[in-house]
Residue, then its C-alpha position, 0 to 999 in steps of 0.5 A: m445962811s439958811s437953816a438947811s446949810r451950815t458953815n464948814p470952818e475947815e473949808g471956809r464955805d457953806a455946805p448943805a447939811d445933808g449934801p456931799a460934804g456932810a455925807l462923805g467928808g464930815e468928821v465925827p466930833a471928838p471928845p475934848g482932851s481925847l487922842r483924836a482931838r489932840m491929833r486934829t489940832n495939827p493939820a498934818t496929824r489930822q490928815a494922817w489920823r484920818v488916813g490911818v483910820f481909813v486904812v485900818g478899817l479897810l484892812c478889817i473889811a478886806l479880811g472879812v471879804t476874804l473870809v467869805v470862802l470859809p463856811g459859817p458867819l466868819t466874814i461878819p465880825p471883821v466887816v462890822l469891826g471895820l465899819w465901827i472903826w470907820s464910824t469913829e471918824f467918818v459921818w458916812a460910816q455911821r450911817f452904814f454902822a447904825p443898822a449893824k448896831v441894831k441887828g447886833k443888839a437884836a442878835w445878842e438878845q436872841a442869844k441870851l434867850h437861847p444860850v445853849s443853841s447859840a453856844a452850840v452854833t458858835v462852837g460848831g462854826l469854830v470847829v468847822a473853820g478849824a477843820v477847814v484850816w487844818a485840812v487845807s494845810h495838811f493836804d496841801l490843798v492850795d498847792q494842789g489847786k494851783q497845779l490843777v489850774g496850771l499855776g504850780 
C-alpha cells in the first residue's frame, strides 16, 4: 500500500487519502467512551446515528435558508449550527465548517473591540425581525399575499 492511500476497515478496501471515500464518507474520530463511540459499536445504530446527525444538520440549514426572507443576518446562525452538527460526524463537513470557524473568531474579536456598536446592531436586528413577525401576523400579510396571487 502506498503512502497516498489508507485501508478503510469499514469497507475492507484501500481508498485514496483525499479521494471520494475520505471526502464524502469519512467519519470524524469519536472520543473513546463517548455516546458517539458507543453508537458506532453496533452497525445498526451506527447508520441510524449518521442519518440522524445528517437530518438534524439539514433541518438547521433549511431553517437558515427559509430565514433569508427576513431582514438582517438571521440566516447565518442556523446554517453555521447545521454545519457544526454535520462536522461532528462527517469529514467533508469539517472542510466547509473550517472557514466559518475562522470568520466567527474574527467577528467575535471585532465585536469585543466595538461592544456598543455590536450590541446596537444585534439589538436593532432583533427588533426589526420582531417588528416584521408582528406585522405579518397583525396585518394577516400571508393571507393577503395568497389572495393577491390567487391561492386564497
